[in-house]
C-alpha positions in Angstrom: -7.5 -0.1 -1.7 -11.1 1.8 -2.7 -13.1 1.3 -5.3 -15.2 3.5 -6.7 -17.8 1.8 -9.0 -19.0 -1.9 -9.4 -16.8 -4.7 -10.4 -17.1 -4.6 -14.4 -15.6 -1.5 -14.4 -12.3 -2.8 -13.4 -11.4 -4.0 -16.5 -8.4 -3.4 -18.6 -8.8 -6.6 -21.2 -8.3 -3.5 -24.1 -5.7 -2.1 -23.3 -3.3 -3.5 -25.5 0.2 -2.9 -26.7 -1.4 -1.0 -29.9 -4.0 1.6 -27.3 -1.2 1.3 -24.6 1.7 2.7 -27.5 -0.9 5.3 -29.2 -1.5 6.5 -25.2 2.2 7.1 -24.5 2.2 8.6 -28.1 -0.8 11.2 -27.9 1.7 12.5 -25.3 4.9 12.8 -27.4 6.4 10.2 -25.8 7.6 7.4 -28.1 8.8 4.2 -27.0 12.1 2.7 -28.5 12.4 -0.6 -26.8 9.1 -3.3 -26.0 7.3 -2.4 -23.0 8.5 -4.6 -19.7 5.6 -5.4 -17.4 6.3 -5.0 -14.2 5.3 -6.1 -10.7 1.2 -4.7 -10.4 -1.8 -5.8 -10.1 -3.9 -2.8 -9.3 -3.0 -1.1 -11.8 -0.6 -1.9 -15.0 2.8 -0.7 -15.7 5.2 -1.1 -18.5 9.3 0.0 -18.6 10.1 0.6 -21.9 13.2 3.2 -23.2 11.9 6.2 -25.1 13.4 7.9 -28.5 15.8 10.4 -26.1 17.8 6.4 -24.7 15.9 7.3 -21.3 14.3 4.7 -19.2 11.1 5.5 -18.3 7.2 3.9 -16.4 4.0 3.7 -17.8 1.2 3.3 -15.0 -1.8 2.6 -15.9 -4.8 2.8 -13.7 -7.3 0.5 -12.8 -10.6 1.8 -14.2 -13.2 3.2 -11.3 -10.1 2.7 -8.5 -9.7 6.2 -8.0 -11.8 9.6 -8.7 -9.3 12.1 -10.7 -8.7 14.9 -8.0 -7.2 11.5 -5.2 -4.6 10.2 -7.6 -3.8 14.1 -8.5 -3.1 14.3 -4.8 -0.9 12.0 -4.9 1.4 13.3 -7.9 1.1 16.6 -6.0 2.4 14.9 -2.5 5.1 13.0 -4.3 6.3 16.0 -5.9 5.8 17.6 -2.1 8.5 15.0 -1.1 11.0 16.3 -3.5 11.1 19.2 -3.0 11.7 19.2 0.4 14.8 16.0 -0.7 12.6 13.3 0.2 13.6 10.4 -2.1 10.8 9.9 -3.8 9.7 9.2 -7.4 6.8 11.9 -8.7 5.5 11.9 -12.3 6.5 13.6 -14.9 4.7 16.4 -16.1 4.0 16.3 -19.8 1.9 18.9 -21.5 1.5 20.9 -19.1 -0.2 17.1 -16.4 0.6 14.6 -14.3 -2.4 13.2 -15.3 -3.4 12.0 -18.8 -6.3 10.7 -20.2 -6.9 8.1 -23.4 -9.7 6.2 -24.7 -11.3 6.0 -20.5 -7.3 4.7 -19.8 -6.6 7.0 -17.1 -2.8 6.8 -17.0 1.0 8.3 -15.6 4.6 8.4 -16.9 7.5 8.6 -14.6 11.1 8.1 -15.0 12.4 4.8 -14.6 15.0 4.7 -11.1 16.8 1.5 -10.2 17.9 0.0 -7.4 18.1 -2.2 -5.1 15.1 -4.4 -2.9 16.0 -3.8 0.9 16.5 -6.6 3.0 14.6 -7.2 6.3 16.6 -7.2 9.6 19.1 -5.4 9.5 18.6 -3.3 12.3 21.5 -0.3 11.4 19.2 -0.3 8.4 15.8 -0.3 10.2 17.5 3.2 11.9 17.8 5.0 8.2 14.3 3.6 7.5 13.1 5.1 10.4 14.5 8.7 9.8 13.5 8.5 5.8 10.0 8.1 7.0 10.7 10.5 9.3 11.1 12.9 7.1 8.8 11.8 5.2 5.8 12.6 7.8 7.5 15.7 8.2 6.0 16.6 5.3 3.1 15.1 4.8 1.9 16.9 8.4 2.5 19.9 6.8 -1.3 19.7 4.9 -4.2 17.2 4.5 -5.2 15.1 2.1 -8.7 16.9 0.3 -9.6 14.0 -1.4 -7.8 10.8 -0.6 -9.3 8.9 1.8 -9.2 8.2 5.6 -8.3 5.1 7.4 -11.1 3.3 8.3 -12.7 -0.1 10.4 -15.7 0.5 7.5 -13.6 0.3 4.8 -11.3 -2.3 6.1 -13.1 -4.4 7.9 -16.7 -4.0 7.2 -16.8 -3.5 4.0 -14.5 -6.6 3.4 -16.0 -9.0 5.9 -19.5 -8.1 2.9 -17.0 -9.1 0.4 -16.4 -12.7 2.0 -19.8 -12.7 3.5 -20.1 -13.1 -0.9 -17.4 -14.5 -2.2 -17.8 -18.3 -3.6 -13.8 -18.8 -3.1 -14.1 -19.7 0.8 -15.2 -23.3 0.7 -18.1 -24.8 2.4 -16.8 -27.1 4.4 -14.6 -24.4 5.8 -17.5 -21.3 6.6 -18.6 -22.2 10.0 -14.7 -22.8 11.0 -13.8 -19.7 9.6 -16.6 -17.5 10.7 -15.9 -18.6 14.2 -12.5 -17.0 14.1 -13.1 -14.0 12.0 -16.4 -12.9 13.8 -14.9 -12.6 16.9 -11.5 -10.8 15.3 -14.4 -8.0 13.6 -16.3 -7.4 17.3 -12.5 -7.2 18.4 -11.2 -4.7 16.3 -14.6 -2.7 16.0 -13.6 -0.8 20.0 -10.4 0.2 18.0 -11.1 3.9 18.2 -8.9 5.2 15.2 -10.4 8.8 15.7 -8.7 9.2 19.6 -5.6 9.8 17.7 -3.9 12.2 15.1 -4.7 12.3 11.6 -2.0 12.6 8.2 -1.0 11.7 5.2 0.8 8.7 4.4 2.2 6.7 2.2 -0.7 4.5 3.4 1.3 1.0 1.5 4.7 1.4 3.6 6.5 -2.2 3.4 10.4 -2.7 2.2 8.5 -3.8 -0.7 7.6 -0.4 -1.4 11.0 0.4 -1.0 14.7 1.1 -3.2 18.2 1.4 -2.3 19.5 3.2 -5.0 23.1 4.5 -4.5 22.9 3.8 -1.0 19.9 6.5 -0.3 16.2 5.1 0.4 13.6 6.3 -2.0 9.5 5.6 -1.4 7.6 4.1 -4.3 4.0 3.3 -4.6 2.6 5.6 -3.4 -0.9 4.6 -5.0 -2.7 3.8 -1.4 -1.8 7.3 -0.3 -4.7 8.3 2.1 -4.3 9.4 5.6 -4.9 8.1 9.9 -2.3 7.5 12.4 1.5 7.4 11.8 1.9 3.9 13.1 0.4 2.5 10.0 3.2 3.6 8.0 5.7 1.7 10.6 4.3 -0.9 11.9 5.0 -3.2 8.5 8.7 -2.5 9.8 8.4 -5.2 12.4 9.2 -8.6 11.8 9.6 -12.1 13.6 7.6 -13.9 16.3 9.3 -13.0 19.1 7.8 -10.0 21.7 11.4 -8.6 22.5 12.9 -9.1 19.7 10.0 -6.6 17.7 10.3 -4.5 20.7 14.0 -3.9 20.4 13.4 -3.2 16.5 10.7 -0.7 16.9 13.2 0.7 19.5 15.2 1.2 17.1 13.3 1.9 14.0 11.4 5.5 16.0 14.6 6.3 17.3 15.6 7.8 13.7 12.2 8.3 12.6 12.1 11.2 16.1 15.2 12.8 14.8 13.1 14.6 12.2 9.3 13.5 13.4 7.4 13.9 17.0 5.9 10.5 17.5 3.0 9.4 20.1 3.9 6.5 21.3 -0.4 6.0 22.6 -0.4 5.2 18.9 1.6 2.2 20.0 -1.5 0.3 21.0 -2.7 0.5 16.9 -0.2 -2.6 15.7 -2.3 -5.4 16.5 -5.5 -3.7 15.2 -3.6 -2.6 11.7 -2.6 -5.8 11.6 -6.2 -7.2 11.8 -7.3 -4.5 9.3 -4.5 -5.7 7.1 -4.7 -9.6 6.6 -9.2 -8.7 6.5 -8.7 -6.5 4.1 -5.7 -8.4 1.9 -8.4 -11.5 1.6 -11.4 -8.8 0.7 -9.1 -7.2 -2.1 -8.4 -10.9 -4.2 -11.6 -11.8 -3.6 -12.7 -8.6 -5.7 -10.4 -8.9 -8.0 -10.9 -12.9 -8.7 -12.3 -12.5 -11.7 -9.0 -10.8 -13.2 -7.4 -13.4 -14.7 -3.9 -11.4 -13.6 -5.0 -11.9 -10.0 -5.9 -15.4 -11.0 -2.1 -15.5 -12.6 -0.9 -14.0 -9.9 -2.5 -15.9 -6.7 -3.3 -19.3 -8.0 -3.3 -20.4 -4.1 -6.4 -18.3 -3.1 -8.6 -20.7 -4.4 -7.2 -23.8 -2.7 -8.3 -25.1 0.2 -5.4 -24.9 2.2 -5.4 -20.9 1.3 -8.6 -21.0 4.2 -7.1 -23.3 6.3 -4.6 -21.6 7.0 -6.2 -18.0 7.0 -8.1 -19.4 10.1 -4.8 -20.5 12.2 -4.2 -16.6 11.0 -6.8 -15.1 12.0 -6.8 -17.0 15.5 -3.5 -16.0 15.9 -4.2 -12.2 15.5 -7.1 -12.8 17.9 -4.5 -14.0 20.5 -2.3 -11.1 19.7 -4.7 -8.9 20.0 -5.6 -10.6 23.7 -1.9 -9.1 24.3 -0.8 -6.0 26.1 1.1 -3.3 22.9 4.9 -3.6 23.0 6.7 -1.5 25.8 9.3 0.9 24.4 12.1 2.6 25.9 10.8 4.9 28.6 13.0 7.9 26.6 9.4 7.8 24.3 
């Protein structure tokens, strides 16, 4: 999540149903049903039926988060994928544009695509997922992002840690225990050089929740976190479970599908646990930054509770321990 302005710019308090309807009318879309709020916290996303009896989704971007050129790069990437017959959801062109502005709220309209959630743990499905990510990356590697950020230690760790130090949500009685493990973890993560790996366009937040099964086809959704970085960033979140042998098998199967369409640098396997560390720290900071948004307080009430931070101390200890282990070993064919 990249922020480009100060906290007070992130409010959705003036995005009323009337303003949403007026914004859609501004681009010639006339909702005939009520607006169904979908499960999105970073932005505001609504499903509705228009006067043509088709379902659509309107996405209102969080003010100040992305620059216009960065949003347009996201749109262009999803359209490239569709043009290459890689299943993805791309925005509609309305009045000659995919990004619209109404009273300081930028928004996009998508076709509504139904589908089933992807269930974890199915090894056959994991190979299919690998193939689809490989197809996506084959397109992604054809050109770079010019405006989207690059996955970096600065954003995901340094800036995140600064946010956590300033947050009043970390209980005073846990400060010492939290930083006693957070600081060595941060230092360990600083030893990782992402610059040593090939950089390419990424989905950026590629987990099972951002995939749909539609007519037995795996479709990618929500490219809001698209950025540049090593390929493994779009792969490692597919690995589940605490058992090292199980995760190794999962990775082998995932890459078997992936490499049907795209080459993989096996050295990137060493980034799996560091990137997990990045995500753990960044996620805590993301919640802390957004806590003044009432939608976050309703959705994540446990974030302000003592037991959450106690659990995070254990999570950080486990992650620090994981970083001391050798990377997963791929089968010799890789």
